[in-house]
C-alpha positions in Angstrom: 1.3 24.4 5.0 0.4 27.6 7.2 2.9 29.6 5.6 1.9 31.6 2.5 3.4 30.2 -0.4 2.6 29.7 -4.2 0.9 26.7 -5.7 3.9 25.6 -7.7 5.8 25.9 -4.3 3.4 23.6 -2.7 4.0 21.1 -5.8 8.1 21.2 -5.0 7.5 21.1 -1.3 5.1 18.1 -1.7 7.6 16.1 -4.0 10.3 17.0 -1.6 8.9 15.0 1.1 9.1 12.1 -1.2 12.8 11.9 -0.9 14.0 9.0 1.5 16.3 10.0 4.1 20.1 9.2 3.1 19.0 9.9 -0.8 19.4 13.0 -3.0 17.9 14.2 -6.4 18.7 17.0 -8.5 16.8 20.5 -9.6 16.8 18.5 -13.0 15.0 15.5 -11.8 12.6 17.5 -9.5 11.7 19.7 -12.8 11.1 16.7 -14.8 8.7 15.2 -12.6 7.1 18.6 -12.5 7.1 19.5 -16.2 9.2 22.3 -15.0 12.6 24.0 -15.2 15.8 23.4 -12.8 15.8 26.9 -12.3 12.1 27.6 -11.5 12.8 24.6 -9.1 16.1 26.4 -7.4 13.8 29.1 -7.0 11.1 27.4 -4.7 13.5 25.8 -2.7 15.7 29.1 -2.2 12.5 30.4 -0.6 11.3 27.2 1.4 10.1 28.7 4.7 9.9 24.9 5.9 13.3 23.9 5.7 14.8 21.7 6.9 11.9 19.8 7.8 10.8 20.0 3.7 14.1 18.8 3.0 15.5 20.6 0.2 19.0 19.9 1.4 18.4 16.6 -0.3 18.2 18.4 -3.8 21.6 19.0 -5.3 23.4 19.6 -9.1 22.8 17.0 -11.9 26.5 16.9 -11.8 26.9 15.6 -8.3 28.0 19.1 -6.8 26.3 20.0 -3.6 24.8 23.2 -5.4 23.0 25.9 -2.9 21.2 25.9 0.3 18.9 28.9 1.3 19.7 31.0 -1.5 23.8 30.4 -0.9 25.5 29.0 -4.2 28.4 31.3 -4.4 31.5 30.2 -2.5 30.4 26.6 -2.7 31.1 24.8 -0.4 32.6 27.6 1.7 29.3 29.4 2.3 27.9 29.0 5.5 24.8 27.7 4.5 26.0 25.0 2.6 28.3 24.0 5.3 25.3 23.3 6.9 23.4 21.8 3.9 26.8 19.5 4.0 26.7 18.7 7.9 22.8 17.7 7.4 23.3 15.4 4.4 26.5 13.7 6.2 24.1 13.1 9.2 21.7 11.3 6.9 24.9 9.2 5.4 25.5 11.3 1.9 29.0 12.2 1.7 30.8 14.6 -0.4 34.4 15.1 -1.2 36.4 18.3 -0.7 35.3 19.9 -3.8 31.4 19.3 -2.8 31.2 16.6 -5.2 28.7 13.4 -4.4 30.9 10.5 -3.2 28.5 7.7 -3.6 26.4 7.5 -6.6 24.2 5.3 -5.5 22.5 8.0 -3.5 20.9 9.2 -6.2 16.9 9.3 -6.4 14.0 10.2 -8.9 11.2 7.8 -8.2 8.6 10.9 -7.8 5.3 10.0 -7.7 3.1 13.3 -8.5 
């Protein structure tokens, strides 16, 4: 990675690259794999300088809610960044309803290898 990121961010971004296209994970699942907290994961994703190549768009809330994207959580899914996240995920075959909730629960993925 050529941009300056912390060791923790590097660990988060490395795990993100394991999530297959068309699948999603949660902040909590990433946190468990890192022995960290969902808030810390969210902080690393919020400042991901490599998006969408490092696919932070594949991380959603454990409730199935679309969650945030590029620091935009408020007004989800009406926020501009979150609309972009919805479009990227839709292009990968991951659908959400009008309230921003995951439609197909079989899209969950958490088989991280540390």
